[in-house]
N, C-alpha and C positions, 0 to 999 in steps of 0.2 A: 510331981510329973505323972506318976501312975494314976493319981486321982483325976488329973486333967484328961489323960488318955481314956480313962474309963468313962468320963462324962461325955467326951466326944463320941466314943463308940456307942454309948447309950442313946445319945441324941440322933445318931445316924440310923439306929435301929427303929426309932419311932416311925409310925406310919405317917406319910405325908398326904394331905388331901389331894385327891385327883380332881382335875377340872371335869365336872360331870356334864356341863353344858357350855355351849359357845353361843355368842350373839350372831344370829343369822340375818337380822334385819330389824326394822322398826315399824311401829304404828304410831302416828301422831295425829292429833286432832282435838276433839271435844267429847267429853262425857257429861251429858246433861247440861251442856253449855259452858262447862268449865274446862280449861286447857288440861289435856291428858296426853301421856305418852307411855308406850310399852315397848319392851325389847322382845323381839321374836327369838326364842331360844331353840337350839337344836342339841341333841345329845341324850344322855340318860334321863329317864323319867318324863320326857316330853314326846309328843307325837308329831312334831314338825317333820314334814317330808312330803314326798309325792310318789304316786304310783301311776303306771300306765293303766288306763281303762279304755273301754271301747269308745272311740270318738274323741279322746283327749287325755288329759292328765288330771288326776284327783289330787288336790293340794290341801294340806293341813298346816296351819300356822298357829302355834301356841305362843302367846305373848304374855309377858309379866311386867309389872311396874318396876321391879328391881331385876337387873340383869344377872345378879349373882345369887338370888334366893328364890326358890319355888315352893318350899314347904310353907303351907298356910297362906300363900300369897293369892291375891286376886288373879284370875286368869281370864284372858280374852282369847277365845278360839275361833278362828275363821276357817271354814271348810268350803271348798267349791270345786267344781270341775271346770278346767280351762278347755273348752270344747272348740272344735273348728280346725282350720289349717294353721300351719306354722306362721303364715302371713297375717291371718286374721283370727284371733281367739276371742271368745266371749265366755263370761262366767255363767254357769248353770248349776242347778242343784246346790244352792247356797244355804249355808247354815252358820249362824253366828251365835256363840254362847258366851255369857259373861258370868263368872262365878266369883262371888265375894262372900266371905264367911260361910254360912250355911245356906245361902241363897244362890240358886242358879236360874238365870234368865236366858231366854232363847228368842231368836228372830229367824224366821224362815218365810218363804213365800213372798207375799206382797209387803211384808214388813222389813224387807232388806233389799237394798240396791247396791250391787257391787259391779263396778266397771273396771276393766283391765286396760291399763295403759301400755303394758308390754309383757310378753311371756316369751322367754327364750330357753330352749332345751338344748344342752350339749352334753352328750355322754350321760353321766349320772346327776348332773347339776341342772337345776331349773332356777332361772332368774325371773322374778315376777314383780310388777308394781301395779298399783291400782288405787281406786277411791272406793270408800265404803260409807253408806248411811244405813243405820239400822235402828229400829224401835223394838226394844226387847221387853218381854214380859215373862213372868213365871209361868211355866207350863207351855204346852204346845200351842202355837199361834198360827199354824199353817193356813187355816181357812178364815182367820179373823184379821181385820185391819185394826191395829192398835194405834190409837191416837197418841201423839207426843205427850199429852197431858196425863196419860194413864200408863205410860211405859218409860223405860230408861233409854235415852238416845245416845248413840255413838255416831260421830260424823268425823271422818278423817281420811288419811291416805296411808298406804303401806308400801314397803319395798323389802324384798328378801332374796337371798340366795339359799336354796335348800337342796338337799340331796335325796336321791331315790330311796324310799323306805324299803326295808326288807319285806319280802312277801311272806 
């Protein structure tokens, strides 16, 4: 009996893993023509969230192929400003990055098209949905139009509920 009580006490003293991230939404579509999906995570070690900026809300969505593991995982990051009035928002200042292994690809400017289906802000919560088409390349492509045959393409839709990021 004493041995059993000691075992139970020792087991209770062991640290339990805390949930570091929660699923805040999804991105689904195609990566270079193949079906793909990612989970948008919020919490420790991810930058998902939003902040008030002049003329709108700056939104960051960090998405991973596995909802429970971010270490060493491929990451899709979508960053944009939802500008305009509450009734009519449009995406501006869009940047999409895709990291896989040691490679980071980026799409900005004319290499990315992001349309917002809806943006609703209530208190510290922001609910967003939209469509995304991006042709990514290694390095900055702001002033270059990258052809689909020379870049990595992502085409899909997203939806998430994210919280105001600390300033």
